[in-house]
C-alpha positions as CSV (number, residue, x, y, z in Angstrom):
1,X,16.4,1.1,-11.6
2,X,19.4,-0.9,-12.8
3,X,21.6,0.7,-10.2
4,X,19.1,-0.2,-7.5
5,X,18.9,-3.8,-8.7
6,X,22.7,-4.0,-8.8
7,X,23.0,-2.5,-5.2
8,X,20.4,-5.0,-3.9
9,X,22.1,-8.0,-5.5
10,X,25.5,-6.8,-4.1
11,X,23.9,-6.5,-0.6
12,X,22.4,-10.0,-0.9
13,X,25.8,-11.5,-1.8
14,X,27.7,-9.7,1.0
15,X,24.9,-10.7,3.5
16,X,25.0,-14.4,2.6
17,X,28.8,-14.6,2.6
18,X,29.1,-12.8,5.9
19,X,26.4,-14.8,7.7
20,X,27.6,-18.1,6.3
21,X,31.0,-17.5,7.9
22,X,29.5,-16.0,11.0
23,X,27.2,-18.9,11.9
24,X,30.2,-21.3,11.7
25,X,31.6,-19.5,14.8
26,X,28.6,-20.3,17.0
27,X,29.6,-23.1,19.4
28,X,26.4,-25.0,19.0
29,X,27.1,-25.3,15.3
30,X,30.9,-25.2,15.2
31,X,31.3,-28.4,17.1
32,X,29.3,-30.4,14.5
33,X,31.0,-28.8,11.4
34,X,34.0,-30.2,9.4
35,X,37.4,-28.7,10.2
36,X,38.0,-27.7,6.6
37,X,37.4,-23.9,6.2
38,X,35.7,-24.4,2.8
39,X,33.5,-27.2,4.0
40,X,32.7,-25.2,7.1
41,X,31.7,-22.2,4.9
42,X,29.5,-24.4,2.7
43,X,27.8,-25.8,5.7
44,X,27.2,-22.3,7.0
45,X,25.8,-21.2,3.7
46,X,23.4,-24.2,3.8
47,X,22.2,-23.1,7.2
48,X,21.6,-19.5,6.1
49,X,19.8,-20.7,2.9
50,X,17.6,-23.0,5.0
51,X,16.7,-20.1,7.3
52,X,15.9,-17.9,4.2
53,X,13.8,-20.7,2.8
54,X,11.7,-21.0,6.0
55,X,11.1,-17.2,5.9
56,X,10.3,-17.3,2.2
57,X,7.7,-20.0,2.5
58,X,6.2,-18.6,5.7
59,X,5.9,-15.1,4.2
60,X,7.4,-14.2,0.8
61,X,10.7,-13.2,-0.8
62,X,10.5,-9.5,0.0
63,X,9.9,-10.1,3.8
64,X,12.6,-12.9,3.9
65,X,15.1,-10.4,2.3
66,X,14.2,-7.7,4.8
67,X,14.7,-10.2,7.8
68,X,18.0,-11.6,6.5
69,X,19.5,-8.2,5.7
70,X,18.5,-6.9,9.1
71,X,20.1,-9.9,10.7
72,X,23.3,-9.2,8.8
73,X,23.4,-5.5,9.9
74,X,22.7,-6.4,13.6
75,X,25.3,-9.2,13.5
76,X,27.8,-6.8,12.0
77,X,27.2,-4.3,14.7
78,X,27.4,-6.9,17.4
79,X,30.7,-8.2,16.0
80,X,32.0,-4.6,16.1
81,X,31.0,-4.1,19.7
82,X,32.5,-7.4,20.7
83,X,35.8,-6.6,19.1
84,X,35.8,-3.2,20.8
85,X,35.1,-4.7,24.2
86,X,37.8,-7.4,23.7
87,X,40.2,-4.7,22.6
88,X,39.9,-2.9,25.9
89,X,40.2,-6.2,27.7
90,X,36.8,-6.4,29.3
91,X,35.6,-9.7,27.6
92,X,37.3,-13.1,27.9
93,X,38.0,-15.1,24.8
94,X,36.4,-18.5,24.2
95,X,32.8,-17.7,23.6
96,X,31.2,-16.0,20.5
97,X,28.9,-13.6,22.4
98,X,28.3,-11.4,19.4
99,X,26.5,-14.1,17.4
100,X,24.3,-15.1,20.2
101,X,23.4,-11.4,20.9
102,X,22.7,-10.8,17.2
103,X,20.2,-13.7,16.9
104,X,18.4,-12.7,20.1
105,X,18.3,-9.0,19.2
106,X,17.0,-9.7,15.7
107,X,14.3,-12.0,17.1
108,X,13.2,-9.3,19.5
109,X,13.3,-6.6,16.8
110,X,11.1,-8.5,14.4
111,X,8.9,-10.0,17.1
112,X,8.0,-6.6,18.3
113,X,7.7,-5.4,14.7
114,X,5.2,-8.2,13.9
115,X,3.1,-7.3,17.0
116,X,3.1,-3.6,16.1
117,X,2.0,-4.2,12.6
118,X,-0.8,-6.6,13.4
119,X,-2.3,-4.8,16.4
120,X,-4.0,-1.5,15.5
121,X,-4.3,1.0,18.3
122,X,-6.1,4.3,18.7
123,X,-4.0,7.5,18.8
124,X,-5.7,10.7,20.1
125,X,-5.0,14.3,19.3
126,X,-6.7,17.4,20.7
127,X,-6.6,20.7,18.7
128,X,-7.9,24.2,19.4
129,X,-9.3,26.8,17.0
130,X,-10.5,30.3,17.2
131,X,-12.9,29.7,14.3
132,X,-16.6,29.1,14.8
133,X,-17.0,25.4,14.2
134,X,-20.5,25.4,15.6
135,X,-19.9,22.9,18.4
136,X,-17.7,22.6,21.5
137,X,-16.0,19.5,20.0
138,X,-15.8,18.3,16.4
139,X,-14.4,14.7,16.1
140,X,-12.5,13.5,13.1
141,X,-11.3,9.9,12.9
142,X,-8.8,9.2,10.1
143,X,-7.2,6.1,8.7
144,X,-4.7,5.5,5.9
145,X,-2.5,2.9,4.2
146,X,-4.5,-0.3,4.8
147,X,-3.0,-1.9,1.7
148,X,-5.7,-4.5,2.4
149,X,-4.3,-8.0,2.3
150,X,-0.8,-7.2,3.6
151,X,-1.5,-7.5,7.4
152,X,-5.2,-8.0,7.6
153,X,-8.2,-9.0,5.5
154,X,-11.8,-7.7,5.3
155,X,-13.0,-9.6,8.4
156,X,-10.4,-7.9,10.5
157,X,-11.1,-4.5,8.9
158,X,-14.7,-5.0,10.0
159,X,-13.6,-5.2,13.6
160,X,-11.6,-2.0,13.3
161,X,-14.7,-0.3,11.7
162,X,-16.8,-1.3,14.7
163,X,-14.3,0.3,17.1
164,X,-14.3,3.5,15.0
165,X,-18.1,3.7,14.9
166,X,-18.2,3.3,18.7
167,X,-16.0,6.5,19.0
168,X,-19.0,8.6,17.7
169,X,-17.1,10.5,15.0
170,X,-18.5,13.5,13.2
171,X,-16.7,12.5,10.1
172,X,-14.4,9.6,9.1
173,X,-11.6,10.2,6.6
174,X,-9.7,7.6,4.7
175,X,-6.5,9.2,3.5
176,X,-5.4,6.9,0.7
177,X,-3.7,3.6,-0.2
178,X,-6.8,1.6,0.7
179,X,-5.8,-1.2,-1.7
180,X,-2.7,-2.4,-3.5
181,X,-1.5,-4.7,-6.3
182,X,-2.0,-7.8,-4.1
183,X,-5.5,-6.8,-2.7
184,X,-8.1,-9.3,-3.9
185,X,-11.3,-8.2,-5.4
186,X,-13.3,-9.8,-2.6
187,X,-11.2,-7.9,0.0
188,X,-11.6,-4.6,-1.9
189,X,-15.4,-4.9,-2.3
190,X,-16.0,-6.1,1.3
191,X,-13.8,-3.3,2.7
192,X,-15.7,-0.7,0.6
193,X,-18.9,-2.0,2.0
194,X,-17.5,-1.9,5.6
195,X,-16.1,1.6,5.1
196,X,-19.6,2.8,4.0
197,X,-21.2,1.2,7.1
198,X,-19.1,3.1,9.6
199,X,-21.3,5.4,11.6
200,X,-20.3,9.0,11.2
201,X,-22.6,12.0,11.7
202,X,-21.6,13.8,8.5
203,X,-20.3,10.8,6.5
204,X,-17.2,9.1,5.3
205,X,-14.7,10.9,3.0
206,X,-12.0,9.4,0.9
207,X,-8.9,10.4,-1.2
208,X,-6.8,8.0,-3.2
209,X,-3.2,7.3,-2.5
210,X,-0.3,6.4,-4.9
211,X,-1.0,2.6,-4.6
212,X,-4.7,2.5,-5.0
213,X,-4.6,2.3,-8.8
214,X,-1.8,-0.3,-8.5
215,X,1.6,-0.3,-10.1
216,X,1.6,-3.8,-11.6
217,X,-2.1,-4.5,-11.0
218,X,-3.0,-5.1,-14.6
219,X,-1.4,-8.5,-14.6
220,X,-2.4,-9.4,-11.0
221,X,-5.8,-8.3,-10.0
222,X,-9.2,-8.4,-11.9
223,X,-10.4,-4.9,-11.1
224,X,-9.4,-1.3,-11.8
225,X,-9.4,2.1,-10.0
226,X,-12.8,2.7,-11.6
227,X,-14.2,-0.4,-9.9
228,X,-12.9,0.8,-6.6
229,X,-14.6,4.2,-7.1
230,X,-17.9,2.6,-8.0
231,X,-17.7,0.3,-5.0
232,X,-17.0,3.2,-2.7
233,X,-19.7,5.4,-4.1
234,X,-22.2,2.6,-4.1
235,X,-21.6,2.3,-0.4
236,X,-22.0,6.0,0.3
237,X,-18.3,6.9,0.6
238,X,-17.6,10.4,-0.7
239,X,-14.5,10.6,-3.0
240,X,-12.8,14.0,-3.1
241,X,-10.5,15.0,-5.9
242,X,-9.0,18.5,-5.6
243,X,-12.2,19.9,-4.2
244,X,-13.8,21.2,-1.1
245,X,-17.2,20.3,0.3
246,X,-19.1,22.0,3.1
247,X,-20.3,19.5,5.7
248,X,-21.6,21.4,8.7
249,X,-21.8,25.2,9.2
250,X,-18.3,26.5,8.8
251,X,-16.6,23.1,8.7
252,X,-15.4,22.0,5.3
253,X,-13.5,19.0,4.0
254,X,-10.9,19.3,1.2
255,X,-9.6,16.3,-0.7
256,X,-6.4,16.5,-2.7
257,X,-5.2,14.3,-5.5
258,X,-2.0,12.5,-4.6
259,X,1.2,14.3,-5.6
260,X,3.0,11.2,-6.8
261,X,0.2,10.0,-9.0
262,X,-1.0,13.5,-10.2
263,X,2.0,15.9,-10.3
264,X,-0.1,18.5,-12.1
265,X,-2.8,18.6,-9.5
266,X,-4.3,21.9,-8.4
267,X,-2.3,24.0,-6.0
268,X,-3.5,24.4,-2.4
269,X,-4.0,28.1,-2.9
270,X,-6.1,27.6,-6.1
271,X,-8.3,25.0,-4.3
272,X,-9.0,27.4,-1.5
273,X,-9.7,30.4,-3.8
274,X,-12.0,28.4,-6.0
275,X,-14.1,27.4,-3.0
276,X,-14.7,31.1,-2.2
277,X,-14.9,30.4,1.6
278,X,-15.6,32.9,4.3
279,X,-12.8,34.0,6.7
280,X,-14.3,31.9,9.5
281,X,-14.4,28.7,7.5
282,X,-12.5,25.8,9.0
283,X,-10.9,23.5,6.4
284,X,-9.9,19.9,7.0
285,X,-7.6,18.7,4.2
286,X,-7.0,15.1,3.2
287,X,-3.7,14.8,1.4
288,X,-2.2,11.3,1.2
289,X,1.4,12.3,0.9
290,X,2.9,14.9,3.3
291,X,4.8,16.8,0.7
292,X,3.2,20.3,0.5
293,X,3.3,21.7,4.0
294,X,4.4,25.2,3.3
295,X,1.9,25.8,0.5
296,X,-0.9,24.3,2.5
297,X,0.0,26.6,5.5
298,X,0.2,29.6,3.2
299,X,-3.2,28.8,1.7
300,X,-4.9,29.0,5.1
301,X,-5.9,25.3,5.5
302,X,-6.6,24.6,9.2
303,X,-5.9,20.9,9.5
304,X,-4.0,18.6,7.1
305,X,-4.2,14.8,7.5
306,X,-1.8,12.6,5.7
307,X,-0.4,9.0,5.6
308,X,1.9,7.5,3.0
309,X,5.0,7.2,5.2
310,X,3.7,4.4,7.4
311,X,5.3,6.3,10.3
312,X,8.7,5.2,9.0
313,X,7.7,1.6,9.2
314,X,11.2,0.2,9.8
315,X,13.3,2.0,12.3
316,X,15.4,4.8,10.8
317,X,13.6,5.0,7.4
318,X,11.3,7.9,8.4
319,X,14.0,10.6,9.0
320,X,15.8,9.5,5.8
321,X,12.8,10.3,3.7
322,X,12.6,13.8,5.2
323,X,16.4,14.4,4.9
324,X,16.3,13.6,1.2
325,X,13.3,15.8,0.6
326,X,10.8,13.1,-0.2
327,X,8.4,14.1,2.6
328,X,7.9,17.1,4.9
329,X,7.4,14.8,7.8
330,X,7.0,11.1,8.6
331,X,4.9,10.8,11.7
332,X,2.9,12.7,14.2
333,X,1.9,16.3,14.8
334,X,3.5,19.6,13.5
335,X,2.2,23.1,13.3
336,X,3.3,25.7,10.7
337,X,1.8,29.1,10.9
338,X,-1.9,28.6,11.7
339,X,-2.1,25.1,10.2
340,X,-2.0,21.8,12.1
341,X,-0.5,18.8,10.3
342,X,-0.9,15.2,11.4
343,X,0.7,12.2,9.7
344,X,-0.8,8.8,10.7
345,X,1.4,5.6,10.5
346,X,-1.7,3.8,9.0
347,X,-3.6,0.7,9.9
348,X,-1.7,-1.6,7.6
349,X,1.6,-1.9,5.6
350,X,2.9,-2.1,2.1
351,X,4.4,-5.5,1.6
352,X,6.5,-5.6,4.8
353,X,4.7,-7.4,7.6
354,X,6.5,-5.6,10.3
355,X,6.4,-2.1,11.9
356,X,9.6,-1.5,13.9
357,X,9.6,2.3,13.8
358,X,6.0,2.9,15.0
359,X,2.6,1.4,15.8
360,X,-0.3,0.6,13.4
361,X,-3.1,3.0,14.2
362,X,-6.1,5.0,13.4
363,X,-6.2,8.5,14.8
364,X,-9.0,10.4,16.7
365,X,-8.7,14.2,16.3
366,X,-10.9,16.3,18.6
367,X,-11.1,19.9,17.4
368,X,-12.3,22.2,20.2
369,X,-13.3,25.8,20.2
370,X,-10.8,28.0,22.0
């Protein structure tokens, strides 16, 4: 933790020094700055601090930090490209094109990211199975990672719920991180009520994610994970914890405890064996974190729905999580053996108010008989 804090502080210092000197090179600013290099640098620092303050008061420190560090990275890349072009003699001197491009690109990057995070879309998948599911089409609608309060409140969640009900799902699944440290009690209770009111033929099913209990919630919010459970159950939402329930004929729903909160949870194989299912049973598994693909495929689960990764959230972060072994995937569809895996980017965000690597979504999965 100390190393992370040191690295973050070092990045902040480098970012502010670089940007303070860089903004002084913009013609619209340079013409009004003092000739002294030190005074010019201090004026540049004042401009950068003023921009940071605007971002801080309009959002919060974390999002301001994300925006400023991205501006630094984009500006650094633009400077590099400009130097390369000038080196090969294709760009005349006299204008600081890199700085102008950096500001425009950063604005477009975060403007698009804001729109993606605050406009929830429907993403459809169509799967085939040889198993007898009893109908020609079984529809599952899944959501995850609302982190209520980060990008929407309960009134907006109610609009999403109406959309989902209109899709006539057989079941609705919420795959964890419903709430967070910053979720108010009113938002939590209202969203539990709304979740329970979604029309689904066989009901609404829920598994907890790593954020639902909160990490620093004891000092911030006036409710516990038990209060969330009571509110969900009062509204008819079925919470699953390392168990399988039969919902219709051969169709079953499995809910797993989250790996990061419950490292000693039951294995995928033991959950399947304990349920004593028939060979023709179709198992839909809700597992918040996509971290157990091989075991779930070996166990014979048919469909595994996950969230947690936010689809990468910021461009480039998704693959990094997979490369370092934190997740088995970060977004979309994959098949291993006879098991279909889908990771949703979620309908909300943790802390960050932007999605630059994906869209905010709920997913509609139509399972059809082959």
